[in-house]
N, CA, C and O atoms as a CHARMM CRD file, in Angstrom:
* protein
*
  364
    1    1 MET  N     58.44800  13.39400 -22.06600 PROA 1      0.00000
    2    1 MET  CA    57.16100  13.52800 -22.71900 PROA 1      0.00000
    3    1 MET  C     56.70600  14.98800 -22.66000 PROA 1      0.00000
    4    1 MET  O     57.12600  15.78700 -23.49700 PROA 1      0.00000
    5    2 LEU  N     55.87300  15.35000 -21.71200 PROA 2      0.00000
    6    2 LEU  CA    55.37200  16.71100 -21.56500 PROA 2      0.00000
    7    2 LEU  C     56.20200  17.44900 -20.51900 PROA 2      0.00000
    8    2 LEU  O     55.75100  17.61600 -19.38600 PROA 2      0.00000
    9    3 GLY  N     57.37600  17.88200 -20.86800 PROA 3      0.00000
   10    3 GLY  CA    58.20700  18.61600 -19.92300 PROA 3      0.00000
   11    3 GLY  C     58.68400  17.75000 -18.77600 PROA 3      0.00000
   12    3 GLY  O     58.82000  18.24300 -17.65600 PROA 3      0.00000
   13    4 GLY  N     58.93800  16.48700 -19.01700 PROA 4      0.00000
   14    4 GLY  CA    59.43400  15.59700 -17.97600 PROA 4      0.00000
   15    4 GLY  C     58.34000  14.90800 -17.18700 PROA 4      0.00000
   16    4 GLY  O     58.64600  14.21600 -16.21600 PROA 4      0.00000
   17    5 ILE  N     57.05600  15.06800 -17.56700 PROA 5      0.00000
   18    5 ILE  CA    55.94900  14.40000 -16.86700 PROA 5      0.00000
   19    5 ILE  C     55.60100  13.14200 -17.64600 PROA 5      0.00000
   20    5 ILE  O     55.29500  13.19600 -18.83700 PROA 5      0.00000
   21    6 SER  N     55.65300  12.01600 -16.96100 PROA 6      0.00000
   22    6 SER  CA    55.35100  10.75400 -17.63800 PROA 6      0.00000
   23    6 SER  C     53.85200  10.45400 -17.53900 PROA 6      0.00000
   24    6 SER  O     53.11700  11.11600 -16.80700 PROA 6      0.00000
   25    7 ILE  N     53.42700   9.45700 -18.28100 PROA 7      0.00000
   26    7 ILE  CA    52.02300   9.05900 -18.28200 PROA 7      0.00000
   27    7 ILE  C     51.60500   8.53500 -16.91500 PROA 7      0.00000
   28    7 ILE  O     50.45900   8.72000 -16.50500 PROA 7      0.00000
   29    8 TRP  N     52.53000   7.87500 -16.20100 PROA 8      0.00000
   30    8 TRP  CA    52.21100   7.33700 -14.88000 PROA 8      0.00000
   31    8 TRP  C     51.96600   8.45900 -13.87500 PROA 8      0.00000
   32    8 TRP  O     51.08300   8.34800 -13.02400 PROA 8      0.00000
   33    9 GLN  N     52.72900   9.52300 -13.96900 PROA 9      0.00000
   34    9 GLN  CA    52.52000  10.65900 -13.07500 PROA 9      0.00000
   35    9 GLN  C     51.17400  11.32400 -13.34600 PROA 9      0.00000
   36    9 GLN  O     50.48000  11.72600 -12.41200 PROA 9      0.00000
   37   10 LEU  N     50.80500  11.44000 -14.62000 PROA 10     0.00000
   38   10 LEU  CA    49.50300  12.00700 -14.97100 PROA 10     0.00000
   39   10 LEU  C     48.36000  11.13600 -14.44800 PROA 10     0.00000
   40   10 LEU  O     47.35200  11.65100 -13.96300 PROA 10     0.00000
   41   11 LEU  N     48.52400   9.80400 -14.54900 PROA 11     0.00000
   42   11 LEU  CA    47.48300   8.89900 -14.04700 PROA 11     0.00000
   43   11 LEU  C     47.34600   8.99000 -12.53500 PROA 11     0.00000
   44   11 LEU  O     46.23300   8.92000 -12.01400 PROA 11     0.00000
   45   12 ILE  N     48.46500   9.14700 -11.81900 PROA 12     0.00000
   46   12 ILE  CA    48.41200   9.27700 -10.36700 PROA 12     0.00000
   47   12 ILE  C     47.69200  10.57200  -9.98500 PROA 12     0.00000
   48   12 ILE  O     46.86200  10.57200  -9.07500 PROA 12     0.00000
   49   13 VAL  N     48.00400  11.67900 -10.67400 PROA 13     0.00000
   50   13 VAL  CA    47.33400  12.94900 -10.40000 PROA 13     0.00000
   51   13 VAL  C     45.84200  12.84000 -10.70500 PROA 13     0.00000
   52   13 VAL  O     45.01600  13.33500  -9.93800 PROA 13     0.00000
   53   14 LEU  N     45.49100  12.19900 -11.81500 PROA 14     0.00000
   54   14 LEU  CA    44.08800  12.00600 -12.16300 PROA 14     0.00000
   55   14 LEU  C     43.36400  11.17000 -11.11100 PROA 14     0.00000
   56   14 LEU  O     42.22300  11.46400 -10.75500 PROA 14     0.00000
   57   15 GLY  N     44.03800  10.11600 -10.61000 PROA 15     0.00000
   58   15 GLY  CA    43.44900   9.29000  -9.55500 PROA 15     0.00000
   59   15 GLY  C     43.20500  10.07500  -8.28300 PROA 15     0.00000
   60   15 GLY  O     42.17100   9.89700  -7.63800 PROA 15     0.00000
   61   16 ILE  N     44.13400  10.94100  -7.91000 PROA 16     0.00000
   62   16 ILE  CA    43.96000  11.76200  -6.71100 PROA 16     0.00000
   63   16 ILE  C     42.80400  12.73500  -6.89100 PROA 16     0.00000
   64   16 ILE  O     42.02100  12.94700  -5.96500 PROA 16     0.00000
   65   17 ILE  N     42.69100  13.33100  -8.08300 PROA 17     0.00000
   66   17 ILE  CA    41.59000  14.26400  -8.36000 PROA 17     0.00000
   67   17 ILE  C     40.25400  13.54800  -8.27200 PROA 17     0.00000
   68   17 ILE  O     39.29200  14.09400  -7.73100 PROA 17     0.00000
   69   18 ILE  N     40.18500  12.33600  -8.79500 PROA 18     0.00000
   70   18 ILE  CA    38.93400  11.56000  -8.73400 PROA 18     0.00000
   71   18 ILE  C     38.59400  11.22200  -7.29300 PROA 18     0.00000
   72   18 ILE  O     37.42600  11.27200  -6.90900 PROA 18     0.00000
   73   19 LEU  N     39.60800  10.87300  -6.47400 PROA 19     0.00000
   74   19 LEU  CA    39.35500  10.56600  -5.07200 PROA 19     0.00000
   75   19 LEU  C     38.87200  11.79200  -4.30200 PROA 19     0.00000
   76   19 LEU  O     38.01200  11.67700  -3.42900 PROA 19     0.00000
   77   20 VAL  N     39.42000  12.96300  -4.61900 PROA 20     0.00000
   78   20 VAL  CA    39.06000  14.17100  -3.88800 PROA 20     0.00000
   79   20 VAL  C     37.67300  14.66500  -4.27300 PROA 20     0.00000
   80   20 VAL  O     36.85200  14.95600  -3.40400 PROA 20     0.00000
   81   21 PHE  N     37.40900  14.75900  -5.57300 PROA 21     0.00000
   82   21 PHE  CA    36.15400  15.36100  -6.02600 PROA 21     0.00000
   83   21 PHE  C     35.05800  14.34700  -6.30400 PROA 21     0.00000
   84   21 PHE  O     33.88200  14.67900  -6.15300 PROA 21     0.00000
   85   22 GLY  N     35.38100  13.16300  -6.69100 PROA 22     0.00000
   86   22 GLY  CA    34.37700  12.16800  -7.04800 PROA 22     0.00000
   87   22 GLY  C     34.00600  12.27400  -8.51200 PROA 22     0.00000
   88   22 GLY  O     34.16200  13.33000  -9.12600 PROA 22     0.00000
   89   23 THR  N     33.51800  11.18400  -9.06700 PROA 23     0.00000
   90   23 THR  CA    33.22300  11.14400 -10.50300 PROA 23     0.00000
   91   23 THR  C     32.00400  11.97300 -10.85800 PROA 23     0.00000
   92   23 THR  O     31.95300  12.56400 -11.93600 PROA 23     0.00000
   93   24 LYS  N     31.01100  12.02700  -9.95900 PROA 24     0.00000
   94   24 LYS  CA    29.79000  12.78300 -10.26300 PROA 24     0.00000
   95   24 LYS  C     30.09400  14.27300 -10.37300 PROA 24     0.00000
   96   24 LYS  O     29.62100  14.94100 -11.29200 PROA 24     0.00000
   97   25 LYS  N     30.88000  14.78700  -9.44100 PROA 25     0.00000
   98   25 LYS  CA    31.24000  16.20100  -9.45900 PROA 25     0.00000
   99   25 LYS  C     32.06000  16.51900 -10.71400 PROA 25     0.00000
  100   25 LYS  O     31.84000  17.55000 -11.35000 PROA 25     0.00000
  101   26 LEU  N     32.99100  15.65000 -11.07000 PROA 26     0.00000
  102   26 LEU  CA    33.80000  15.87300 -12.27200 PROA 26     0.00000
  103   26 LEU  C     32.95000  15.82000 -13.53200 PROA 26     0.00000
  104   26 LEU  O     33.19100  16.57500 -14.47400 PROA 26     0.00000
  105   27 ARG  N     31.95700  14.93400 -13.56000 PROA 27     0.00000
  106   27 ARG  CA    31.06400  14.84700 -14.70900 PROA 27     0.00000
  107   27 ARG  C     30.26100  16.13600 -14.86000 PROA 27     0.00000
  108   27 ARG  O     30.07600  16.62900 -15.97200 PROA 27     0.00000
  109   28 ASN  N     29.77900  16.68400 -13.73200 PROA 28     0.00000
  110   28 ASN  CA    29.02900  17.94200 -13.76800 PROA 28     0.00000
  111   28 ASN  C     29.90500  19.09500 -14.23900 PROA 28     0.00000
  112   28 ASN  O     29.46400  19.94000 -15.01900 PROA 28     0.00000
  113   29 VAL  N     31.14500  19.12700 -13.76400 PROA 29     0.00000
  114   29 VAL  CA    32.07100  20.18500 -14.18500 PROA 29     0.00000
  115   29 VAL  C     32.34100  20.06800 -15.68300 PROA 29     0.00000
  116   29 VAL  O     32.38200  21.07500 -16.39100 PROA 29     0.00000
  117   30 GLY  N     32.52400  18.84900 -16.16000 PROA 30     0.00000
  118   30 GLY  CA    32.75900  18.63500 -17.59200 PROA 30     0.00000
  119   30 GLY  C     31.56400  19.04600 -18.43100 PROA 30     0.00000
  120   30 GLY  O     31.72300  19.64100 -19.49700 PROA 30     0.00000
  121   31 THR  N     30.36900  18.73100 -17.95400 PROA 31     0.00000
  122   31 THR  CA    29.15400  19.11300 -18.68000 PROA 31     0.00000
  123   31 THR  C     29.00500  20.62800 -18.72900 PROA 31     0.00000
  124   31 THR  O     28.68000  21.19200 -19.77400 PROA 31     0.00000
  125   32 ASP  N     29.24500  21.28600 -17.58900 PROA 32     0.00000
  126   32 ASP  CA    29.15500  22.74500 -17.54100 PROA 32     0.00000
  127   32 ASP  C     30.20100  23.39400 -18.44000 PROA 32     0.00000
  128   32 ASP  O     29.91400  24.36700 -19.13700 PROA 32     0.00000
  129   33 LEU  N     31.41400  22.85200 -18.41800 PROA 33     0.00000
  130   33 LEU  CA    32.48100  23.39500 -19.25300 PROA 33     0.00000
  131   33 LEU  C     32.16100  23.20500 -20.73300 PROA 33     0.00000
  132   33 LEU  O     32.38600  24.11000 -21.53700 PROA 33     0.00000
  133   34 GLY  N     31.63900  22.03500 -21.09700 PROA 34     0.00000
  134   34 GLY  CA    31.25400  21.78400 -22.48900 PROA 34     0.00000
  135   34 GLY  C     30.14400  22.71100 -22.94100 PROA 34     0.00000
  136   34 GLY  O     30.17600  23.21300 -24.06500 PROA 34     0.00000
  137   35 GLY  N     29.15500  22.94800 -22.07600 PROA 35     0.00000
  138   35 GLY  CA    28.07200  23.87000 -22.41700 PROA 35     0.00000
  139   35 GLY  C     28.56700  25.29800 -22.59100 PROA 35     0.00000
  140   35 GLY  O     28.09500  26.03000 -23.46100 PROA 35     0.00000
  141   36 ALA  N     29.52500  25.68600 -21.75100 PROA 36     0.00000
  142   36 ALA  CA    30.07800  27.04000 -21.85300 PROA 36     0.00000
  143   36 ALA  C     30.85300  27.21100 -23.15900 PROA 36     0.00000
  144   36 ALA  O     30.74200  28.24100 -23.82400 PROA 36     0.00000
  145   37 VAL  N     31.63700  26.19700 -23.52000 PROA 37     0.00000
  146   37 VAL  CA    32.39600  26.26500 -24.77000 PROA 37     0.00000
  147   37 VAL  C     31.44700  26.29700 -25.96500 PROA 37     0.00000
  148   37 VAL  O     31.66700  27.04300 -26.91900 PROA 37     0.00000
  149   38 LYS  N     30.39600  25.48700 -25.91000 PROA 38     0.00000
  150   38 LYS  CA    29.42100  25.45800 -26.99800 PROA 38     0.00000
  151   38 LYS  C     28.71700  26.80900 -27.14100 PROA 38     0.00000
  152   38 LYS  O     28.51900  27.29300 -28.25500 PROA 38     0.00000
  153   39 GLY  N     28.34100  27.41700 -26.01200 PROA 39     0.00000
  154   39 GLY  CA    27.70800  28.73200 -26.04100 PROA 39     0.00000
  155   39 GLY  C     28.64700  29.80400 -26.57200 PROA 39     0.00000
  156   39 GLY  O     28.22800  30.69800 -27.30700 PROA 39     0.00000
  157   40 PHE  N     29.93100  29.71200 -26.19400 PROA 40     0.00000
  158   40 PHE  CA    30.91400  30.67500 -26.68200 PROA 40     0.00000
  159   40 PHE  C     31.08000  30.56000 -28.19400 PROA 40     0.00000
  160   40 PHE  O     31.11900  31.56900 -28.89800 PROA 40     0.00000
  161   41 LYS  N     31.17800  29.32400 -28.68900 PROA 41     0.00000
  162   41 LYS  CA    31.32100  29.12400 -30.13500 PROA 41     0.00000
  163   41 LYS  C     30.10300  29.65000 -30.88100 PROA 41     0.00000
  164   41 LYS  O     30.23700  30.24800 -31.94900 PROA 41     0.00000
  165   42 LYS  N     28.91300  29.43000 -30.32200 PROA 42     0.00000
  166   42 LYS  CA    27.68800  29.90600 -30.95400 PROA 42     0.00000
  167   42 LYS  C     27.65900  31.42700 -30.99900 PROA 42     0.00000
  168   42 LYS  O     27.27500  32.01400 -32.01000 PROA 42     0.00000
  169   43 ALA  N     28.06500  32.06700 -29.90400 PROA 43     0.00000
  170   43 ALA  CA    28.08700  33.53100 -29.85500 PROA 43     0.00000
  171   43 ALA  C     29.09200  34.10200 -30.85100 PROA 43     0.00000
  172   43 ALA  O     28.81100  35.10200 -31.51000 PROA 43     0.00000
  173   44 VAL  N     30.25800  33.47500 -30.96300 PROA 44     0.00000
  174   44 VAL  CA    31.26700  33.94500 -31.91400 PROA 44     0.00000
  175   44 VAL  C     30.75400  33.77800 -33.34000 PROA 44     0.00000
  176   44 VAL  O     30.94800  34.65300 -34.18400 PROA 44     0.00000
  177   45 HSD  N     30.09500  32.64400 -33.60400 PROA 45     0.00000
  178   45 HSD  CA    29.56300  32.39200 -34.94700 PROA 45     0.00000
  179   45 HSD  C     28.47600  33.40400 -35.29800 PROA 45     0.00000
  180   45 HSD  O     28.43700  33.90300 -36.42200 PROA 45     0.00000
  181   46 GLU  N     27.59200  33.71100 -34.34500 PROA 46     0.00000
  182   46 GLU  CA    26.53700  34.70000 -34.59300 PROA 46     0.00000
  183   46 GLU  C     27.12200  36.08900 -34.80000 PROA 46     0.00000
  184   46 GLU  O     26.62200  36.86100 -35.61800 PROA 46     0.00000
  185   47 ASP  N     28.18200  36.40900 -34.05900 PROA 47     0.00000
  186   47 ASP  CA    28.82400  37.71300 -34.21100 PROA 47     0.00000
  187   47 ASP  C     29.46200  37.83300 -35.59200 PROA 47     0.00000
  188   47 ASP  O     29.39700  38.89300 -36.21600 PROA 47     0.00000
  189   48 GLU  N     30.07500  36.76000 -36.06900 PROA 48     0.00000
  190   48 GLU  CA    30.66100  36.77500 -37.41500 PROA 48     0.00000
  191   48 GLU  C     29.57300  36.91900 -38.46600 PROA 48     0.00000
  192   48 GLU  O     29.76000  37.60000 -39.47400 PROA 48     0.00000
  193   49 LYS  N     28.43200  36.27400 -38.22800 PROA 49     0.00000
  194   49 LYS  CA    27.32100  36.34600 -39.17400 PROA 49     0.00000
  195   49 LYS  C     26.77500  37.77200 -39.23600 PROA 49     0.00000
  196   49 LYS  O     26.42800  38.26100 -40.31100 PROA 49     0.00000
  197   50 ASP  N     26.69800  38.44700 -38.06100 PROA 50     0.00000
  198   50 ASP  CA    26.19100  39.81300 -38.01700 PROA 50     0.00000
  199   50 ASP  C     27.14000  40.79300 -38.68900 PROA 50     0.00000
  200   50 ASP  O     26.68300  41.75200 -39.31200 PROA 50     0.00000
  201   51 THR  N     28.43100  40.58100 -38.58300 PROA 51     0.00000
  202   51 THR  CA    29.39200  41.51600 -39.18600 PROA 51     0.00000
  203   51 THR  C     29.48500  41.33600 -40.69000 PROA 51     0.00000
  204   51 THR  O     29.97900  42.22300 -41.38600 PROA 51     0.00000
  205   52 ASP  N     29.02400  40.21100 -41.20400 PROA 52     0.00000
  206   52 ASP  CA    29.05800  39.98600 -42.64700 PROA 52     0.00000
  207   52 ASP  C     27.97700  40.78700 -43.37400 PROA 52     0.00000
  208   52 ASP  O     28.07600  41.00200 -44.58200 PROA 52     0.00000
  209   53 LYS  N     26.95400  41.22600 -42.65300 PROA 53     0.00000
  210   53 LYS  CA    25.86900  41.96500 -43.28400 PROA 53     0.00000
  211   53 LYS  C     26.34200  43.37200 -43.64400 PROA 53     0.00000
  212   53 LYS  O     26.93100  44.05200 -42.80300 PROA 53     0.00000
  213   54 PRO  N     26.09900  43.81900 -44.86800 PROA 54     0.00000
  214   54 PRO  CA    26.55300  45.15700 -45.24100 PROA 54     0.00000
  215   54 PRO  C     25.71700  46.27000 -44.61000 PROA 54     0.00000
  216   54 PRO  O     26.19700  47.39700 -44.49100 PROA 54     0.00000
  217   55 ASP  N     24.47900  45.98200 -44.20400 PROA 55     0.00000
  218   55 ASP  CA    23.58600  47.00000 -43.66700 PROA 55     0.00000
  219   55 ASP  C     23.66400  47.08800 -42.14400 PROA 55     0.00000
  220   55 ASP  O     22.78700  47.69000 -41.52400 PROA 55     0.00000
  221   56 ALA  N     24.68200  46.50800 -41.53200 PROA 56     0.00000
  222   56 ALA  CA    24.75500  46.46900 -40.07700 PROA 56     0.00000
  223   56 ALA  C     24.88900  47.86900 -39.48100 PROA 56     0.00000
  224   56 ALA  O     24.35900  48.12300 -38.40000 PROA 56     0.00000
  225   57 ASP  N     25.58600  48.78600 -40.16200 PROA 57     0.00000
  226   57 ASP  CA    25.78100  50.13000 -39.62700 PROA 57     0.00000
  227   57 ASP  C     24.74500  51.12200 -40.14000 PROA 57     0.00000
  228   57 ASP  O     24.71300  52.26500 -39.68400 PROA 57     0.00000
  229   58 GLN  N     23.91300  50.71600 -41.06300 PROA 58     0.00000
  230   58 GLN  CA    22.90700  51.60200 -41.63000 PROA 58     0.00000
  231   58 GLN  C     21.69600  51.67600 -40.70700 PROA 58     0.00000
  232   58 GLN  O     21.31000  50.66600 -40.12000 PROA 58     0.00000
  233   59 PRO  N     21.09300  52.85300 -40.57000 PROA 59     0.00000
  234   59 PRO  CA    19.88200  52.95300 -39.74500 PROA 59     0.00000
  235   59 PRO  C     18.72000  52.22100 -40.41500 PROA 59     0.00000
  236   59 PRO  O     18.68700  52.05600 -41.63500 PROA 59     0.00000
  237   60 GLN  N     17.79100  51.79700 -39.60600 PROA 60     0.00000
  238   60 GLN  CA    16.63500  51.08200 -40.14000 PROA 60     0.00000
  239   60 GLN  C     15.69800  52.06100 -40.82900 PROA 60     0.00000
  240   60 GLN  O     15.56100  53.21200 -40.41600 PROA 60     0.00000
  241   61 SER  N     15.06100  51.58200 -41.88100 PROA 61     0.00000
  242   61 SER  CA    14.12000  52.44500 -42.59900 PROA 61     0.00000
  243   61 SER  C     12.77500  52.44300 -41.89100 PROA 61     0.00000
  244   61 SER  O     12.43900  51.50400 -41.17000 PROA 61     0.00000
  245   62 LYS  N     12.02100  53.49500 -42.10300 PROA 62     0.00000
  246   62 LYS  CA    10.70600  53.60100 -41.48700 PROA 62     0.00000
  247   62 LYS  C      9.69100  52.82800 -42.30100 PROA 62     0.00000
  248   62 LYS  O      9.78400  52.74900 -43.52600 PROA 62     0.00000
  249   63 VAL  N      8.72900  52.26500 -41.61100 PROA 63     0.00000
  250   63 VAL  CA     7.68000  51.49900 -42.25600 PROA 63     0.00000
  251   63 VAL  C      6.40500  52.32700 -42.21100 PROA 63     0.00000
  252   63 VAL  O      6.00700  52.82700 -41.15900 PROA 63     0.00000
  253   64 SER  N      5.77600  52.46200 -43.36300 PROA 64     0.00000
  254   64 SER  CA     4.51800  53.20600 -43.39600 PROA 64     0.00000
  255   64 SER  C      3.35100  52.23200 -43.46900 PROA 64     0.00000
  256   64 SER  O      3.42100  51.19100 -44.12300 PROA 64     0.00000
  257   65 HSD  N      2.28700  52.59700 -42.78400 PROA 65     0.00000
  258   65 HSD  CA     1.08500  51.77000 -42.78100 PROA 65     0.00000
  259   65 HSD  C      0.00900  52.50900 -43.57400 PROA 65     0.00000
  260   65 HSD  O     -0.66100  53.40000 -43.05200 PROA 65     0.00000
  261   66 ASP  N     -0.14300  52.12900 -44.83600 PROA 66     0.00000
  262   66 ASP  CA    -1.09600  52.80300 -45.70200 PROA 66     0.00000
  263   66 ASP  C     -2.52800  52.35800 -45.45100 PROA 66     0.00000
  264   66 ASP  O     -3.46100  53.13300 -45.66000 PROA 66     0.00000
  265   67 GLU  N     -2.71300  51.12600 -45.00800 PROA 67     0.00000
  266   67 GLU  CA    -4.05500  50.60000 -44.80900 PROA 67     0.00000
  267   67 GLU  C     -4.50100  50.85400 -43.37600 PROA 67     0.00000
  268   67 GLU  O     -4.11400  50.12500 -42.46300 PROA 67     0.00000
  269   68 ALA  N     -5.29500  51.86200 -43.18300 PROA 68     0.00000
  270   68 ALA  CA    -5.78700  52.18100 -41.84300 PROA 68     0.00000
  271   68 ALA  C     -7.10200  51.44300 -41.59300 PROA 68     0.00000
  272   68 ALA  O     -7.93700  51.32700 -42.49000 PROA 68     0.00000
  273   69 GLY  N     -7.27500  50.95400 -40.38800 PROA 69     0.00000
  274   69 GLY  CA    -8.53900  50.32300 -40.02400 PROA 69     0.00000
  275   69 GLY  C     -8.64300  48.85700 -40.39400 PROA 69     0.00000
  276   69 GLY  O     -9.70900  48.27200 -40.20500 PROA 69     0.00000
  277   70 ASN  N     -7.61700  48.24300 -40.90200 PROA 70     0.00000
  278   70 ASN  CA    -7.66500  46.83100 -41.27500 PROA 70     0.00000
  279   70 ASN  C     -6.87500  45.99300 -40.27700 PROA 70     0.00000
  280   70 ASN  O     -6.04600  45.17300 -40.67100 PROA 70     0.00000
  281   71 THR  N     -7.12600  46.19400 -39.00600 PROA 71     0.00000
  282   71 THR  CA    -6.42900  45.41200 -37.99500 PROA 71     0.00000
  283   71 THR  C     -7.25100  44.18600 -37.64000 PROA 71     0.00000
  284   71 THR  O     -8.45800  44.13600 -37.87800 PROA 71     0.00000
  285   72 TYR  N     -6.58200  43.21100 -37.07500 PROA 72     0.00000
  286   72 TYR  CA    -7.23400  41.95400 -36.73200 PROA 72     0.00000
  287   72 TYR  C     -6.85100  41.61000 -35.30300 PROA 72     0.00000
  288   72 TYR  O     -5.66900  41.44500 -35.00000 PROA 72     0.00000
  289   73 ASP  N     -7.83100  41.49900 -34.42700 PROA 73     0.00000
  290   73 ASP  CA    -7.58900  41.21900 -33.02300 PROA 73     0.00000
  291   73 ASP  C     -7.85800  39.74500 -32.75400 PROA 73     0.00000
  292   73 ASP  O     -9.00900  39.31400 -32.68000 PROA 73     0.00000
  293   74 VAL  N     -6.78800  38.98200 -32.61000 PROA 74     0.00000
  294   74 VAL  CA    -6.91400  37.54000 -32.40300 PROA 74     0.00000
  295   74 VAL  C     -7.48700  37.24400 -31.02900 PROA 74     0.00000
  296   74 VAL  O     -8.30800  36.33800 -30.88600 PROA 74     0.00000
  297   75 GLN  N     -7.07300  37.98400 -30.02500 PROA 75     0.00000
  298   75 GLN  CA    -7.56500  37.73200 -28.67500 PROA 75     0.00000
  299   75 GLN  C     -9.06800  37.98100 -28.58000 PROA 75     0.00000
  300   75 GLN  O     -9.77800  37.24400 -27.89500 PROA 75     0.00000
  301   76 ALA  N     -9.54800  39.00100 -29.25500 PROA 76     0.00000
  302   76 ALA  CA   -10.98800  39.27600 -29.21900 PROA 76     0.00000
  303   76 ALA  C    -11.76000  38.14500 -29.87800 PROA 76     0.00000
  304   76 ALA  O    -12.83900  37.77400 -29.41800 PROA 76     0.00000
  305   77 GLU  N    -11.20900  37.59400 -30.95700 PROA 77     0.00000
  306   77 GLU  CA   -11.89100  36.48600 -31.63100 PROA 77     0.00000
  307   77 GLU  C    -11.89100  35.24400 -30.74200 PROA 77     0.00000
  308   77 GLU  O    -12.88900  34.52500 -30.68300 PROA 77     0.00000
  309   78 GLU  N    -10.78900  34.99200 -30.05800 PROA 78     0.00000
  310   78 GLU  CA   -10.72800  33.83300 -29.16300 PROA 78     0.00000
  311   78 GLU  C    -11.71500  33.98400 -28.00900 PROA 78     0.00000
  312   78 GLU  O    -12.36600  33.01700 -27.61500 PROA 78     0.00000
  313   79 LYS  N    -11.82600  35.20300 -27.46600 PROA 79     0.00000
  314   79 LYS  CA   -12.78600  35.43500 -26.38600 PROA 79     0.00000
  315   79 LYS  C    -14.21000  35.22000 -26.87400 PROA 79     0.00000
  316   79 LYS  O    -15.04000  34.66800 -26.15100 PROA 79     0.00000
  317   80 ALA  N    -14.49600  35.64900 -28.09000 PROA 80     0.00000
  318   80 ALA  CA   -15.83900  35.46900 -28.64900 PROA 80     0.00000
  319   80 ALA  C    -16.13300  33.98100 -28.82500 PROA 80     0.00000
  320   80 ALA  O    -17.24800  33.53900 -28.54800 PROA 80     0.00000
  321   81 LYS  N    -15.16000  33.21100 -29.27800 PROA 81     0.00000
  322   81 LYS  CA   -15.35000  31.76400 -29.43300 PROA 81     0.00000
  323   81 LYS  C    -15.59800  31.10200 -28.08300 PROA 81     0.00000
  324   81 LYS  O    -16.45400  30.22600 -27.96400 PROA 81     0.00000
  325   82 GLN  N    -14.84100  31.52500 -27.05900 PROA 82     0.00000
  326   82 GLN  CA   -15.03000  30.94700 -25.73300 PROA 82     0.00000
  327   82 GLN  C    -16.41200  31.27700 -25.17900 PROA 82     0.00000
  328   82 GLN  O    -17.05500  30.42800 -24.56100 PROA 82     0.00000
  329   83 LYS  N    -16.86900  32.50900 -25.40200 PROA 83     0.00000
  330   83 LYS  CA   -18.21600  32.87700 -24.94700 PROA 83     0.00000
  331   83 LYS  C    -19.26900  32.03900 -25.65200 PROA 83     0.00000
  332   83 LYS  O    -20.22500  31.57700 -25.02900 PROA 83     0.00000
  333   84 ALA  N    -19.09300  31.84400 -26.96000 PROA 84     0.00000
  334   84 ALA  CA   -20.05300  31.04900 -27.72200 PROA 84     0.00000
  335   84 ALA  C    -20.05900  29.60500 -27.23000 PROA 84     0.00000
  336   84 ALA  O    -21.12200  28.99200 -27.12700 PROA 84     0.00000
  337   85 GLU  N    -18.88400  29.05500 -26.92500 PROA 85     0.00000
  338   85 GLU  CA   -18.80800  27.68600 -26.42200 PROA 85     0.00000
  339   85 GLU  C    -19.45700  27.58300 -25.04600 PROA 85     0.00000
  340   85 GLU  O    -20.14900  26.60600 -24.76000 PROA 85     0.00000
  341   86 ASN  N    -19.24300  28.57400 -24.19900 PROA 86     0.00000
  342   86 ASN  CA   -19.85000  28.56500 -22.86900 PROA 86     0.00000
  343   86 ASN  C    -21.37000  28.66500 -22.96100 PROA 86     0.00000
  344   86 ASN  O    -22.08600  28.01600 -22.19800 PROA 86     0.00000
  345   87 ASN  N    -21.86100  29.47800 -23.89300 PROA 87     0.00000
  346   87 ASN  CA   -23.30600  29.59800 -24.07500 PROA 87     0.00000
  347   87 ASN  C    -23.89500  28.28800 -24.59300 PROA 87     0.00000
  348   87 ASN  O    -24.99900  27.91600 -24.19700 PROA 87     0.00000
  349   88 ASP  N    -23.18300  27.58600 -25.46500 PROA 88     0.00000
  350   88 ASP  CA   -23.64400  26.31800 -25.99300 PROA 88     0.00000
  351   88 ASP  C    -23.68400  25.25300 -24.90200 PROA 88     0.00000
  352   88 ASP  O    -24.57900  24.40700 -24.88400 PROA 88     0.00000
  353   89 GLU  N    -22.70900  25.29700 -23.99000 PROA 89     0.00000
  354   89 GLU  CA   -22.65800  24.31500 -22.91600 PROA 89     0.00000
  355   89 GLU  C    -23.78300  24.52400 -21.91400 PROA 89     0.00000
  356   89 GLU  O    -24.28600  23.56400 -21.33000 PROA 89     0.00000
  357   90 ARG  N    -24.17300  25.76400 -21.71600 PROA 90     0.00000
  358   90 ARG  CA   -25.22400  26.08100 -20.76200 PROA 90     0.00000
  359   90 ARG  C    -26.59500  25.62500 -21.26100 PROA 90     0.00000
  360   90 ARG  O    -27.49000  25.35300 -20.46100 PROA 90     0.00000
  361   91 LYS  N    -26.75400  25.54200 -22.55000 PROA 91     0.00000
  362   91 LYS  CA   -28.07500  25.18500 -23.11900 PROA 91     0.00000
  363   91 LYS  C    -28.35600  23.74800 -23.02000 PROA 91     0.00000
  364   91 LYS  O    -29.41700  23.29500 -23.45000 PROA 91     0.00000
């Protein structure tokens, strides 16, 4: 079969491995190995996706901000709402 190894010999080796490590430990190793393979495949796929872009070696262009003074501070608005709610609760 596989270089002179029969199915019975493989089953005996598998049985010894299960006795030594236990099924829970083997399940954890299998899960970790599967996650590592999945992460590797994802990284390779993302790398292929990045190399397909024609602008990968080109420097990024500069962005100009023509509208000065039109910023919006979300945190300041949230703080103002909280103050208003606290004032309403106190009344």
